[in-house]
N, C-alpha and C positions, 0 to 999 in steps of 0.2 A: 371177597375182594377187600383188600386194604385200602384204607383213605389215603390219599396222597396230598391232602390239603393239611399237610402238618406245617410246623414251624418253618422249615426249609423253603417250602414254597414262598410263604410271606416274606422270608429273610430275601428271598430272589426278587420279588417284587420291589421290596423296599428298595434293593441294590440298584435295580433297573431304574425306579423312579429317580433316586438319588443321581445316577449318571446322567439322566435326561436335565434333571435340574442344574447339575454343574456344567454341562455343555450350554444351558439357556444362560447361565451366569456368565460363561468365558465369553459367551456370543456379546452379551450386552457389554461386558467390560471392554471387549475389543472394539465395539462401535462408538462407546465413550472415549477409549483412548485416541482412535481417529478423528473424532469430533473435536477433541481438546487439543489435537496437533494441528488441525485444520484450522481452528480457531485463531491458534498462535501464529500460523501462517497469514491469516489474514490481517491479523493485527499489526504484524511485521510490515506487511503491504502497506497499510493504512499509515504507520509512521512515516514509512520511506517516502509516501506520498504527500504527506504533510509536510516534510522537511524540503521536498522539491517544489511544492506550491510555496512555501515560503521565499526559497531562492528565486523562484519566477517572479514573485512580487517585489523583491528586491531589485531584480533586474529592470522590472517594468517600471518602477519607480524612478531610478536611477536614469532610465533613458527619458522618461518623461521630464524629470528637472533637468537633465542635460539639454533636452530638446526646447525647453521653455528658457533656459539661459543663454542658448545659441539664438533663438528669436529675438531676445531682448539686444543681443548683440548685433543682430543685423539690423535692428530698428535704429541702433545708436550709429551704425555705419552709414555715411553720407551715399546718397545714391549715385555721386558721380565717381564712386570707387568700387565698380563690378568687380573688380579682380579679389577683393577681400570679401565681398559676399560669397564669390565661388570658393575661396579658402575656407569659409566658415561651411558651406555646403559639404566640401570635401571631407573637413575635421567631424562633421555630425555623421557622415558615412562611416568615417573610420572608427569611430566610438561605437556606432551601432554594432559593427562587426565584433569588436572586442568586448563589448558586453553580452552579446548573445553568440 
């Protein structure tokens, strides 16, 4: 009987292991690329939310300042002029709609 454990068998084993290893490397690379892509997506969403938050804070600040100014105005209006108080209230509602 001839021995079949020659160099060709070793070569085949090496080739098979090399394929397994290359498949593993490709799998890891694929997962890494997916993770990187996901990370970029999340980063973009975070940046978008930060911008939205800044805008929201601007609107809230504007609304608060407007409200405070209108309160001062109401205090300055004499109580015998209720139509002016009503006009200020209406103005505030209108501004609220425009700000938000």
